[in-house]
N, C-alpha and C positions, 0 to 999 in steps of 0.2 A: 114461582114462575108458572105460567099457564103451559099447557101441553103445546109443543111445536107442531107445525103441519107435518103431514106424513113423510115428506121428503127428508126431514131431519129428525123424525121421531125415534129413529134408531141410528146407531153409529154406523159410519161407513169408513172404509180404509182407502186412502189415496196417498201415494208416494211414501208409504210407511207410517202415515199419521192416522190415528183413530180420531175422527172428527164427529162431534155430536153436540146436541144442546146440553148446556150446563144443568146440573141438578144440585139440590142442597148438599149432597155428600161431597161435592167438589169444592165447597166453600173454603175449607182449610188450605187446600192446595192452591186455590186462586189467591188467597191472601198472602201465602208464602211467595208466590211468583211476583205479585204486585210489590211486595216489600223488598224484593230483590232488585227490581227495576226502577221504581220511582222513589223520590226522596221522602214523600209523605207516606205515612203508614196507613194500611187498611187493616182494621181489626175485624173480627167476626161480627161485631155489632154494626160496624160500618157496612160490611157486605150485606147483612140482613136488611139494613135501612134502604139500601139501593136495589138489591136484587130479589128480595122476597116479595116485592110489590107485584100485584097482578099484571101491571103493564111492563114489567122488565123482562128482558130476554138476554141470553148470552150463548155463545158457541165456544166450545173448548176443543183443544187438540192435544192428544196424548201420543207419546212415542215410547214404546216398551214399558207401558204402565206408568209413565211419568208425565205430569202436565207440563207442556212446553209452550203453550200459547193460549190466549183468551181474547175474545172479541165480544164486548158487551154493548148493551143498549138500555137506555132509560126512557120508557114511553110516557107520553103525555097527551092530554086532550088539547086541541087547538081550535082557534077560529080561522078558517080558511076563506078569506074574502067574505066574512060574515056568516059562513056556514060551519056547523059543527063537524069536526074531523079529528084525525089522530096523526101523530108523528112520533118518531123515536130518535133520540139523541144517541149517536154512537159514542161509546165511552170505554175506557180501560182497555185500549188496544195494547197488547203486550206479547212479545215473543222472546223466549229465553235466548240470551246471546249465543248459545251454542247452536241454535237453529237458524240463525239469520243469514247464512250463506247459501241457503237453498235457492235453486232456480225459481224465479219469481212466480211463474204460473203453476208450480207445484210446491210452493212454499206454504207453510201453515197459515201465514197471513192471508194469502189469496184464497186458500181453501175455506178458511173460516168466513172471510168477508163475503165471498160469493154465496156461501150457504146462508149467511145472515140476510143478505139482500134478497135472494131468491125466495126465501121463506117468510120473511117478515115485512118487507117494504114494497109498496106499489099497489096497483089497482086491485088485485085479488088477494091481498095480504092484510094482516091485522093493522098495519100502519101505512097510511096513505103516503106520507113523506118521511124521508130520512134526513137528518141534519147532524151537525156537530161543530166542534171548534178545533179542528186539527192545526198543527203547526204547518208552516209552509212546506217543510220537508215531507211530512206525512201526506199532505194534500197532493204534492207532486207525484208521489208513489201511487196513490189511489187513482189519480187521473191517468197515469200511464197504463195502469192495469184495467182501465175501463170500469171502475167501481163508482167513483164520485167525480163530479166536475165542479171547479170553483165558480161561484156565482156572486161573490162579494167578499168584503173584508170587514174586520172589526177594528174599531178605533178606541183608544184610551183618551178620556177627557179628564183633566186634572185642574185643581184650583189650589193656590196657596192661600191659607186662611189665617195667617198671622195678623194680629192687630185688630181683630173684630171687637166691636163693643160688646160688653157683657150684658146684653139685654135679655130678659127672661123670655122663654118660649111659652106662649099662652095656649090654652085649650088643647093641650097635648097629653095623650095617654100612652104609656108604654105597654104594649101587648105582651103578655107572658103566658106560660102554660096554665097558670092558676086563674087568669081572668079571660082566657081566650073565648070560652063559650059565650060570655057576656057580650063580646064584640063581633062574633062571627057573622051575624046578619049585616052589620054595617060594612064589614069587609066585602061580603058578597054584593051588597048594593053598590059599593064603590067600584068593584070589578066590572059589574054589569054596565055602569055608566062609562067607565074608561074604555071598555071594549068596543063601544059604539063608534069610537074614533078610528077604527081599523077596518072599515068596510071593504077596502080594496087591498088589505094587507094580510099577512100571516102573523098570528100572535099566540103564544102559548097561554093556556088558561091559568089565570092567577086568582082563583077564588079562595075562599077560606080554607078549604081542604088542602089545597096546594101550599098555602102559606104555613099551615100547621106542619105538614110533612117536611117541606123543604127547609124550614128555619127552626121551628120549635123542637122538632124531633131529631134533628141532625145529631149524630152521636159524637162528632169530633170537633165541631166548630160552634161558636156562640155568636148569635146575631141579636141586634136590637131592632125591635119593630115599633114604630111610632105611628099612632093614629091622631090626625089633626082634625078638629071639628071647627065649624063656624062659630064665631064669637057669640052671635045672637041666635042663629038657627039651630046650632048644635048638630047639624048634619055633617056627615063625614066629608071632608074636603080632600085630604091626602092620606095615603099610607106610604111611609118610607121604611125600607129595610136597610140597615147598615151593619157593617162589621168594623168594629174599632179594634185596632191592633197597634200597640206602641204609640207612635206619633203619626200614624196614618189611619184614615177612615176610608172605607169603600162603600159607595152607594150601590147596593145590590139590586134593588127594585123600587119602582115608583108606581103607585096607582093614584090617579088624580081625576077630578071631575072634568078637567079640560086638558088639552094637549099643550097648553101654555105652561111650560115647566119652570118658568123663572121663579115664581114664589116657592116652589118645592125645592129647587136647587139652593136658593138663598137660605131656606130653613135647614137643609142638610148641612150647609157650611156652618151654620150656627150650632147645630147639634155636634158636629165634629169638633168645633172649637171648645165646646163645653167638656168634651172628653180628653182634651189636651192634645188633639191632633194638630199637626202643622199643614197637612195636605189632605184634600178630599179627592178621591179618584172614582171614576166609573168607566164602564165600557158601553159602547153602543154600536149598532149597525151603521155601516157607512152611509146608508140612506138618511139617517137621522142626526147627522153631525150638527146641523144648524139648530136643532132643538136644544142641544146641550151646550153650544158655544155661547154661553152667557156668563156674566159675572167674572170677566177677565179669564176665561177658560184657556187652557193650553191643550192642544190636540196633537196626537201622534198616531200613525197607523201601526197596528200591532202585527206581529208575524203569525197571525191567526186568520184562517180563511173561513168563509161560509160555504159549505159544499151542498150539492144536490145529487141525489141518486141518478146514476147514468147506466146502471146495469139492468135492473129488473123493470118491466113495463110500468110506467107511471108518468106523472106530469113532466113535461119537457123542462130540462134545467133552465132554458131561456125564459120560461114563464115564471120561474121562481126568483129570478134576479131582481134585486131591489124590493123584495116583498116582505122580508122578515123584520120584525121588531125584536131585537135582542138586547138584553142587559146582563150583567154578571150573574144574576139569579137564574138565568136560563142555562148556565153551565152546571155540571155536576160536581165541580171541584173547587170553585172559589168560595 
């Protein structure tokens, strides 16, 4: 992690908590706290994958020499209405159960969140925007404390895929660690073309470097990356990232030459069927539901909000409403 701004470059004490930026020596304690609170496990390798990146940040709170809370963030480059910018996804918010009864504005959660936003998010900070995928309960707390404001919701789109014909998928290459370099330029070209469809939107950068880090280098999950080329032109037409588990597949990310997603979704259903899945699922921003309501899709709203920073000086939350393009690959945990 890069050095924090001066305000949090050294620890400070408030309400008995020692609050400061996380450093590598905190990793083991962070993993222990994570594994105490969440059902999924965080290994040291997982922590390194997420937090040793130059764009990652985290704030920790100690009491009496014991880690009791953590507030993390995974930074990324974005296109902000066609302009290069930065944003950070809030992640791994956790407070030891023994510390959850503190008065809200002197709680470790509030102290860490306010330090995080004041130092890392907004006009004069490393990241122009802050976002995340909080539960409705976490969103309500952040809103009451003046940290984040809800500006939208996430939806789950699903397809039953029983009974598909077993037709072969042509002109398809699966991208792996061993052949990634061979196809990196095609991925970058496809991202560049796809991104041009978001001139008035916010979209996280999905170039080859991101695809490699997010999917091929993930220490705990396995993803399938498919590149589809034109039958005659051999140019890249689609990149699909999927996660196949048991009898379900999740469509994590799409890069396409056009925003007409019908062919890509039809192909994703076929690939899921070939893996023995009965259901294909994806997530999308509320703004983009109609782009995914194809092929007999079922739609339900998720108990997951899209937030905007309302504490530190930055773009008004109202301006951010209906702007984000999000899919499952934009989360840090799916």
